[in-house]
C-alpha positions in Angstrom: -22.5 -3.4 5.3 -21.0 -5.4 8.2 -21.4 -2.5 10.6 -25.0 -2.0 9.3 -25.8 -5.6 9.9 -24.3 -5.4 13.4 -26.5 -2.3 14.0 -29.6 -4.2 13.0 -28.7 -7.2 15.2 -28.2 -5.0 18.3 -30.3 -1.9 17.4 -30.4 0.6 20.2 -28.9 -1.9 22.6 -25.6 -1.7 24.4 -23.7 -3.3 21.5 -25.2 -1.0 18.8 -22.1 0.8 17.4 -24.0 4.0 16.4 -27.1 4.2 18.6 -28.2 7.7 19.4 -28.5 6.4 23.0 -24.7 6.8 23.1 -25.1 10.5 22.3 -25.8 12.6 19.2 -22.2 13.2 18.1 -21.2 9.6 18.6 -24.1 8.3 16.5 -23.7 11.1 14.0 -20.1 10.6 13.0 -17.6 10.0 15.9 -18.1 6.2 15.7 -16.7 6.2 12.2 -13.6 8.0 13.4 -13.0 5.4 16.1 -10.1 3.0 15.2 -12.0 0.1 16.8 -14.3 0.2 13.7 -11.7 0.5 11.0 -11.6 -3.1 10.1 -14.3 -4.5 7.8 -16.2 -7.3 9.6 -16.1 -9.7 6.7 -17.6 -12.5 8.7 -20.8 -10.6 8.8 -20.9 -9.9 5.0 -19.7 -13.2 3.5 -22.3 -12.7 0.7 -20.5 -9.5 -0.4 -17.0 -10.7 0.5 -17.1 -13.3 -2.3 -17.0 -10.6 -4.9 -13.3 -9.6 -5.5 -14.4 -6.2 -7.0 -16.2 -5.2 -3.9 -13.3 -6.3 -1.7 -10.9 -4.3 -3.9 -13.1 -1.1 -3.8 -13.4 -1.5 0.0 -9.6 -1.8 0.4 -8.9 1.2 -1.9 -11.9 3.4 -1.0 -9.7 6.5 -0.2 -7.9 6.5 -3.5 -11.0 7.0 -5.7 -12.3 10.3 -4.3 -8.7 11.7 -4.3 -8.3 10.6 -7.9 -11.5 12.2 -8.9 -10.7 15.5 -7.2 -7.2 15.5 -8.7 -8.6 14.9 -12.3 -11.3 17.5 -11.8 -8.8 20.0 -10.3 -6.3 19.5 -13.2 -8.9 19.7 -15.9 -11.4 22.3 -14.5 -9.6 24.0 -11.7 -9.2 23.4 -8.1 -12.1 25.7 -7.1 -14.4 23.4 -9.1 -12.7 20.4 -7.5 -13.3 21.8 -4.0 -17.1 22.4 -4.6 -17.6 19.3 -6.8 -15.5 17.0 -4.6 -14.9 18.0 -1.1 -17.9 20.2 -0.3 -20.5 17.8 -1.8 -18.8 14.8 -0.2 -19.1 16.5 3.2 -22.8 17.3 2.7 -23.4 13.7 1.5 -21.7 12.2 4.5 -23.5 14.4 7.0 -26.8 13.8 5.3 -26.2 10.0 5.6 -25.1 10.4 9.2 -28.4 12.0 10.1 -30.0 8.6 9.7 -27.9 7.3 12.6 -28.3 10.4 14.8 -31.8 11.6 14.0 -33.9 8.7 12.4 -34.0 6.9 15.8 -35.2 10.1 17.6 -37.5 12.2 15.4 -40.5 11.0 13.4 -43.3 8.5 13.5 -43.4 4.8 14.0 -45.7 2.8 11.7 -44.3 -0.6 12.8 -43.7 -1.8 16.3 -40.0 -2.8 16.0 -37.7 -3.7 18.8 -35.8 -0.4 18.4 -36.5 3.3 18.3 -36.4 3.7 14.5 -38.7 6.4 13.1 -40.0 7.5 9.7 -39.2 11.1 8.9 -40.4 12.8 5.7 -37.7 15.5 5.8 -34.9 13.0 6.4 -36.3 10.9 3.5 -36.0 13.9 1.2 -32.5 14.7 2.3 -31.3 11.1 2.0 -33.2 10.0 -1.1 -35.5 7.6 0.9 -33.4 6.5 3.9 -35.5 8.6 6.2 -38.2 5.9 6.1 -36.1 4.2 8.7 -38.9 2.5 10.7 -40.0 0.9 7.5 -36.4 -0.2 6.9 -36.1 -1.7 10.3 -39.5 -3.5 9.9 -38.4 -5.1 6.5 -34.7 -4.9 6.4 -34.0 -6.6 3.1 -36.2 -4.7 0.8 -34.7 -2.3 -1.8 -37.6 0.1 -1.1 -37.8 2.1 2.1 -40.8 4.1 1.1 -43.6 1.5 1.2 -46.5 3.8 0.1 -46.9 6.1 -2.9 -46.6 9.2 -0.7 -43.3 8.1 0.8 -40.8 9.5 -1.6 -37.8 7.1 -2.1 -35.6 8.4 -4.9 -33.0 5.6 -4.3 -35.7 3.0 -5.0 -36.9 4.9 -8.1 -33.4 4.9 -9.5 -32.9 1.2 -8.8 -36.2 0.4 -10.4 -35.2 2.3 -13.6 -31.8 0.4 -13.6 -33.8 -2.8 -13.4 -35.7 -1.9 -16.5 -32.4 -2.0 -18.5 -31.0 -5.1 -16.7 -28.3 -3.3 -14.7 -29.8 -4.5 -11.4 -32.3 -7.3 -10.8 -34.2 -9.2 -8.0 -35.3 -6.0 -6.2 -37.1 -7.1 -3.1 -40.4 -5.5 -2.4 -42.2 -4.9 0.9 
């Protein structure tokens, strides 16, 4: 969240840590591998940092996927663990990374934002709604990236259903 907020503050400028203007591979995933960005910028996410459970999950993030793969491997076999754990995680990561590398390059711009963000139907399908990136840069704090009925946003639909049973609340709307 801290890196995301930094991106929004400096989007497509020299200080943007994952702008596609720095090159496709850098914006796609190399920035994540750079030790310079290992530390969580807690000063930028004080609203999240006040929750000890979020800080705990952030500090122990690597243990949970390994625990899941180990449990699945021991109970269902390591072939299932490979496909259910490693392969799907890699696909998920690269799908998410396309927002940094492609959603500022390919698509349409409904809103005149100060960056190069774009809306892309195919990226929105791949990333459950994140491909409506120009919408997101126009109204950054909304839970919904697909602003119109034809803009499929599965993440928002799931959040909306969770709000019906009280698991999430105060969903901001565009």
